[in-house]
C-alpha positions in Angstrom: -29.5 21.5 19.2 -31.0 18.0 19.0 -32.7 16.4 16.0 -36.4 16.3 15.4 -36.5 12.6 16.1 -34.6 13.0 19.3 -36.9 15.8 20.4 -40.0 13.7 19.7 -38.5 10.8 21.6 -37.9 13.1 24.7 -41.5 14.4 24.4 -42.9 10.9 24.3 -40.9 10.1 27.5 -42.6 13.1 29.3 -46.2 11.9 28.8 -48.3 8.8 29.5 -51.8 7.7 28.4 -54.6 9.3 30.3 -57.0 7.3 32.6 -60.1 5.9 31.1 -63.9 6.4 31.5 -67.0 4.7 30.2 -69.3 6.7 27.9 -72.6 6.0 26.2 -72.1 4.9 22.6 -73.8 8.1 21.4 -70.9 10.1 22.9 -68.1 7.8 21.7 -67.5 9.1 18.2 -64.0 10.4 17.8 -62.9 9.0 21.1 -60.0 6.5 21.5 -61.2 3.0 22.5 -59.3 1.9 25.6 -60.4 -1.7 26.0 -61.2 -4.4 23.5 -64.9 -4.9 22.8 -66.5 -8.3 22.3 -69.6 -8.8 20.2 -72.4 -10.2 22.3 -74.5 -11.4 19.4 -74.2 -12.7 15.8 -75.1 -10.5 12.8 -77.2 -11.4 11.1 -78.5 -13.7 13.8 -80.2 -15.9 11.2 -80.0 -16.6 7.5 -81.8 -13.7 5.8 -83.0 -12.8 2.4 -81.0 -10.1 0.6 -83.8 -9.5 -2.0 -87.6 -9.3 -2.3 -88.8 -12.5 -3.9 -89.8 -16.1 -3.1 -88.1 -18.6 -0.8 -88.1 -22.2 -2.1 -86.0 -25.3 -2.8 -83.0 -24.7 -5.1 -83.3 -28.2 -6.5 -86.7 -27.3 -8.0 -85.5 -24.1 -9.8 -86.0 -24.5 -13.5 -87.7 -22.5 -16.3 -91.5 -22.4 -16.0 -91.5 -24.3 -12.7 -94.7 -23.6 -10.7 -95.0 -23.2 -6.9 -97.8 -22.7 -4.5 -97.3 -19.6 -2.2 -98.1 -20.8 1.4 -97.2 -17.7 3.3 -95.1 -14.6 3.8 -92.0 -13.5 5.6 -91.0 -9.9 6.3 -88.3 -8.2 8.3 -89.2 -8.8 11.9 -91.9 -11.3 11.0 -90.7 -14.8 10.1 -92.7 -17.6 8.5 -93.1 -20.3 11.1 -94.0 -23.2 8.8 -91.8 -25.5 6.7 -91.4 -25.1 3.0 -91.9 -28.4 1.2 -91.6 -29.6 -2.4 -93.6 -27.4 -4.8 -94.1 -24.7 -2.2 -92.8 -21.1 -1.9 -93.0 -18.3 0.7 -93.3 -14.7 -0.3 -90.2 -13.0 1.3 -88.9 -9.5 1.7 -85.4 -8.2 2.2 -84.1 -8.8 5.7 -86.6 -11.5 6.6 -85.5 -14.9 8.0 -85.2 -17.7 5.5 -88.0 -20.2 6.3 -87.2 -23.7 7.3 -86.8 -26.0 4.3 -85.9 -23.2 1.8 -82.4 -22.6 0.5 -83.0 -20.3 -2.4 -84.7 -16.9 -3.1 -85.9 -16.2 -6.6 -86.2 -12.4 -7.0 -89.7 -11.2 -7.8 -88.7 -9.9 -11.2 -88.0 -13.5 -12.3 -91.5 -14.7 -11.4 -95.1 -14.3 -12.6 -97.8 -14.6 -10.0 -101.5 -15.4 -10.3 -103.3 -15.8 -7.0 -101.4 -18.3 -4.9 -99.3 -19.6 -7.8 -96.0 -18.4 -9.1 -94.2 -19.4 -12.3 -90.5 -19.0 -12.7 -89.0 -17.2 -15.7 -86.5 -18.6 -18.2 -83.3 -16.9 -17.0 -82.9 -17.5 -13.3 -79.6 -16.2 -11.8 -77.7 -18.9 -9.8 -77.1 -16.6 -6.9 -79.2 -17.8 -3.8 -79.8 -14.2 -2.5 -79.3 -15.4 1.1 -77.2 -13.6 3.7 -75.8 -16.4 5.9 -76.0 -16.2 9.7 -72.9 -14.5 11.0 -72.0 -13.2 7.6 -71.1 -9.8 9.1 -69.8 -10.8 12.5 -70.2 -13.5 15.1 -70.7 -13.4 18.9 -67.2 -13.4 20.4 -65.6 -11.3 17.6 -63.4 -8.5 19.0 -63.0 -4.9 18.1 -59.4 -4.2 19.2 -58.2 -1.2 21.2 -56.7 1.3 20.8 -58.5 2.9 17.9 -60.1 6.2 17.1 -63.8 5.4 16.8 -65.1 6.4 13.4 -68.7 6.6 12.4 -68.5 3.1 10.9 -67.1 1.8 14.2 -70.0 3.3 16.1 -72.4 1.6 13.7 -70.6 -1.7 14.2 -70.6 -1.4 18.0 -74.3 -0.6 18.0 -74.9 -3.7 15.8 -72.9 -5.7 18.4 -75.4 -4.6 21.0 -72.8 -2.5 22.8 -74.4 0.4 24.7 -71.3 2.0 26.2 -67.5 1.7 25.7 -64.4 2.4 27.7 -62.4 5.3 26.2 -59.4 7.4 27.2 -60.2 10.6 29.0 -59.5 13.6 26.8 -56.2 15.2 28.0 -56.7 18.8 29.3 -54.1 21.2 27.7 -53.5 24.6 29.1 -52.2 27.0 26.4 -50.4 30.1 27.6 -49.7 32.8 25.0 -47.0 35.3 26.2 -46.0 38.8 25.3 -46.8 42.4 25.9 -47.5 42.8 22.2 -50.6 40.5 22.2 -54.3 41.2 22.5 -57.2 38.8 22.0 -59.2 38.7 18.8 -61.9 41.3 18.9 -60.0 43.7 21.1 -58.5 47.0 19.8 -54.7 46.5 19.5 -52.4 49.4 20.4 -50.0 50.9 17.8 -47.3 48.4 18.8 -49.5 45.3 19.3 -50.8 42.4 17.3 -53.6 39.8 17.7 -52.9 36.6 19.6 -53.5 34.0 16.8 -51.2 31.1 17.7 -53.2 29.9 20.7 -56.4 29.8 18.6 -54.8 27.8 15.8 -53.1 25.5 18.2 -56.3 24.9 20.2 -58.2 24.1 17.0 -55.5 21.6 15.9 -55.4 19.8 19.3 -59.1 19.7 19.9 -59.6 18.2 16.4 -57.6 15.1 17.5 -59.2 14.8 20.9 -57.7 17.2 23.5 -59.6 19.7 25.7 -57.9 23.0 25.5 -58.1 25.8 28.0 -56.6 29.2 27.0 -55.0 30.9 29.9 -55.2 34.7 29.9 -52.2 36.2 28.0 -49.1 36.3 30.1 -47.3 39.6 30.0 -43.5 39.9 29.9 -43.1 40.1 33.6 -42.2 37.5 36.2 -45.5 38.0 38.3 -47.7 37.6 35.2 -46.0 34.4 34.0 -45.9 33.0 37.5 -49.7 33.6 37.8 -50.3 32.0 34.4 -48.3 28.9 35.4 -50.3 28.7 38.6 -53.6 28.7 36.8 -52.3 26.0 34.4 -51.0 23.7 37.0 -54.0 21.4 37.0 -53.7 20.6 33.3 -52.4 17.3 31.9 -50.0 19.3 29.6 -48.9 22.9 29.6 -48.0 24.7 26.4 -46.5 28.1 26.2 -46.2 30.1 23.1 -43.4 32.7 22.7 -40.9 33.8 25.3 -38.8 30.6 25.0 -35.8 32.2 23.4 -32.9 33.9 25.2 -33.7 37.6 24.7 -34.1 40.1 27.6 -37.9 39.7 27.4 -38.0 35.9 27.0 -38.9 34.9 30.5 -40.6 31.5 30.1 -37.5 29.4 30.7 -36.2 31.3 33.8 -39.6 31.6 35.4 -40.4 27.9 34.8 -37.0 27.0 36.2 -37.7 29.1 39.3 -41.0 27.2 39.7 -39.1 23.8 39.5 -39.1 22.8 35.9 -36.7 20.1 34.9 -35.7 20.9 31.3 -35.6 18.0 28.9 -34.1 19.9 25.9 -33.9 23.3 24.3 -33.5 24.0 20.6 -34.2 21.6 17.7 -32.3 21.4 14.4 -35.3 22.4 12.3 -36.9 25.3 10.5 -39.2 26.8 11.4 -39.3 25.9 15.1 -35.7 26.0 16.3 -36.4 27.6 19.8 -38.5 24.7 21.1 -38.2 23.8 24.7 -39.7 20.9 26.8 -39.5 19.6 30.3 -41.6 18.8 33.4 -43.0 21.5 35.6 -43.4 19.7 38.9 -45.6 16.8 37.8 -46.9 18.3 34.6 -45.2 18.0 31.2 -44.6 21.3 29.5 -43.7 22.3 25.9 -42.5 25.8 25.1 -43.3 26.7 21.5 -41.7 29.5 19.5 -43.7 32.7 19.1 -43.7 33.1 15.3 -47.1 32.0 14.1 -46.0 29.5 11.5 -43.3 28.1 13.8 -45.8 27.5 16.5 -48.3 25.7 14.2 -45.6 23.6 12.5 -44.3 22.5 15.9 -47.9 21.8 16.8 -48.2 19.4 13.9 -44.7 17.8 14.3 -44.5 17.6 18.1 -47.6 18.4 20.0 -50.2 16.5 18.0 -48.2 13.2 18.3 -47.8 13.8 22.0 -51.6 14.2 22.4 -52.2 11.0 20.4 -49.9 9.2 22.9 -51.8 10.7 25.8 -55.0 9.4 24.2 -53.6 5.9 24.3 -52.5 5.6 20.7 -49.0 4.4 19.6 -46.1 6.9 20.1 -45.5 7.7 16.4 -44.4 10.7 14.4 -46.9 12.4 12.1 -47.5 10.1 9.1 -45.6 10.9 5.9 -46.8 10.6 2.4 -44.3 10.5 -0.5 -45.2 12.9 -3.4 -43.4 13.9 -6.6 -41.8 17.4 -6.7 -43.2 19.9 -9.1 -39.9 21.8 -9.5 -36.2 21.7 -9.0 -34.7 22.5 -5.6 -31.2 23.7 -4.6 -29.0 22.1 -1.9 -30.7 22.1 1.5 -29.5 23.7 4.7 -28.1 22.3 7.9 -31.5 22.0 9.6 -34.5 19.9 8.7 -36.8 22.2 6.7 -40.6 21.8 6.9 -41.7 23.8 3.9 -45.2 24.9 3.3 -46.3 23.5 -0.1 -49.4 23.1 -2.3 -50.5 20.0 -4.2 -51.0 20.6 -7.9 -52.1 17.8 -10.2 -50.6 15.2 -7.8 -47.2 17.0 -7.5 -46.0 19.1 -4.6 -44.9 22.7 -5.1 -43.1 24.6 -2.2 -44.4 28.1 -1.6 -41.9 30.8 -2.7 -41.9 32.7 0.6 -41.2 30.4 3.6 -41.0 33.2 6.2 -42.2 31.9 9.6 -44.4 34.9 10.2 -46.7 34.3 7.2 -49.9 32.7 8.3 -51.5 33.3 5.0 -49.0 31.1 3.3 -49.6 28.3 5.9 -53.4 28.7 5.3 -52.9 28.1 1.6 -50.6 25.1 2.0 -51.8 21.5 1.6 -48.8 19.8 3.1 -45.5 20.3 4.9 -42.8 19.1 2.6 -39.8 17.8 4.5 -36.2 18.3 3.5 -33.8 16.5 5.8 -30.6 18.3 7.0 -28.0 18.8 4.3 -30.5 17.6 1.7 -29.0 17.1 -1.8 -30.3 19.2 -4.7 -33.6 17.8 -6.0 -35.0 17.5 -9.5 -38.6 17.9 -10.6 -40.4 14.5 -10.3 -38.3 13.2 -7.5 -40.2 11.8 -4.5 -40.2 13.8 -1.3 -41.9 13.1 2.1 -44.9 15.3 3.0 -47.2 15.7 6.0 -50.8 16.3 5.0 -52.2 19.4 6.8 
């Protein structure tokens, strides 16, 4: 068995970032930016009013001062004249500051009669002007790689960027294996169960940017598995679920080997998820996940999701960890790293009582995976432990 860190390192070595494509900005949300983007304009492109009021000379601002209103400036419609001494321009939020003005008195601090305004007695010293380039300037750079969030899309639009270069979503072929499986909605036989792992795994990977294709369930026969691998051979990553152990009906490893797979490793010192396998099937990286539902999903979080992120052009990093205080005492840990399903209660983390790797209901209730390293010492309530947010 190898450690979790070693397994993750081997997996990163199996994959590379996908190629890139240009997409319209409207389709770029959630994609990974592949090339730096340079702003083609300055925002705002001119000094603009941040309030509704009157633009005038700061030096003339004093209680009861009077000004003649000589025009109006609104967003998209500037005042083309020059503001001179004793003059003011009615101005609205977003409008360009007229030439000669350097201060905006908000309308609540003025009294207007006809074309004359009088200032009040308590004028705020803030000029209420947004300077040119206060947000960004032409030539400013949004650096790649980064997952484009809604705020990034808004910023790119303001930069006058119509399309961006992003990494192509990796196509993942998911092969569930086993005579005991039927698809959701089908009527299982007396000795069968529903194939849940592939649906949960596809949801996990598509959420971070992969395109998942679920191959028809491979039965526990060499021809069925061979056909499944043949269908999956055009994918960027092949994932099998189940059949990776060493029982008489576990055929994934021998069939893959017969088809030319170069195995990178088999078995990881962790629970759940020990019977994990990985390698390269011809030119396609392959990960063989355990068949137990929780094991498959935990391995998806710990191994497959970071692999997908690397394929999307992001740094090769393990799932982020968040230290949290324990809600209870824990005894001495075991010889393997333990990823315990746990809930967060009032800022503390409480491991679920039943950690059986077949219990999807426990996983669905969990907020985090609480990590206990191999041979972890006994822990006391309040001690900090690393957690992975689910």
